[in-house]
N, C-alpha and C positions, 0 to 999 in steps of 0.2 A: 504495500501499501503506500501511499506517497499524497503528501500534504502541496497543496499550491493556493495563490491567494489569486484572488478574484475580484475585482472594484468595478465599480459601477457609476459609469457618470452622466450628469446631466447635460449632456450634448458637448461638452468639452474633452473627449477622451484623448483627440488627435493633440491639443496643445497642450495637454498635463504631459502625455509619454514625451512631447520632444522636451517639453519642461524637465522631466526627470530625464532624460538622455544627457544634459547641460549639468543639469544640478547633483545627478549621484553616479555620471558615468553610464549610465545604462545603453540599452543598445534597441532601437525597435526591430523586432525579427520578422512579424507577420501585422499584416494591418487591410481588413474587409470590410469595406463598407457595407449599412444596409441596403444600399439601391443594386449593389453588386452580387447582392447574395439572392438566393432564391426566396427568400422573405420579404422581398421590397414592396409588395402588394399589402404586405401588412404591416407597414409604417406611415405615417402620413407622408407627403410627399417632401417636404422641407424638412425630413427627417434621412431622408436617403441620403444624406451625403456623410451621414453620422457613422460612425463606426461600429459597424455589429458584435467583429471581435478582432483582439490586438494582443500580442503576445509582446515582453518586455524582458530581455536578457541584464539579469543584474549578476555578474559575477558568474556562479552555476546555477542560479536559481531565474525562475521564469515569474511572472507578475502576467496575469492574462486580465484583462477590462474590454469592455464595451458601453456605450452612449444607451444606456436602457432606456428602451420608449419610455414618455411620458405618463404611461399611466401606471408604470410601472417602478419608477425612478422612486426612490426614499433616500435621504440624508443618511451617509454614513455613520453609525455609531457605534459603540462597544467591543472595538477593535481599535489596534494599531499597527502598520506594518513594521515591522522591528527591521532594523539595519544595523549589524556588529562588524567593526574592523579593529582591528589592532595597532591604526596606524593614528595617535590621539590628534596631530594635524588634520588627516583628513577627515576624520570625524566631524569634528568641530566647523569643516569646511563647509560637507554634505547638511549637518544640523542647517546653518546659516542659512546655504542655499534653498533649502526646504523652508524655511519658516519664511524666505523675502515673499514678502505681501499675504502671509496668513498671519495666522497666532499664534505662537510661541506659549504653550501651558505650564512647562519647563525650562528654564536657562538653559543652554549647556554649561555643566558645572562637573566639577570631581562630586562622586560620589562613596559612600563605603564599600562597593562591589567594583568601582569603575574610577579610571581617570577623567573620563570626561562621559557624558549622559544628558540628554537633551529630549524633550518632545512638544512636537508643533504638529498642527493642522496646517497642512499648506494651504496654497489659494485655491484650489477646485474641491476644498474639504476633505482630504486624508487625512488622517492619522499618522503621523509618523512618532517612531522611537529611534534614538540613534544612540548607540552604545559602542565607547570603547573596551575590548580586551583587556584588561589589566596581564602584563605584562609578566613572564615567567619569572617567577624569584630563583 
């Protein structure tokens, strides 16, 4: 069994994925619009350029996403996408990039478990936790 993250957007999936490429060094590996899918007639005409399915590579992991049709979209709640690295400067850079235009829930700071940890909701409404793994002693 394998678990993965799937994000739902309210029409901003393409913009969010471009932002994540810059902010966290991810890469969009697949993108399909509703208009190019077999379900084109099941969404409003203005929704056909929105994303039906997209994949984003983050290191060895994949985040998938879509623009949920308007009647199915709900604001993200009750989860965070967690990123972890052993490079403190990179963790802080990623946190600041994700927080840009969004809301900081916990400033990036040293904690009892990490030399750097922060929580933010990005400009697209997706909650993130960025953690720097402590160096082995």
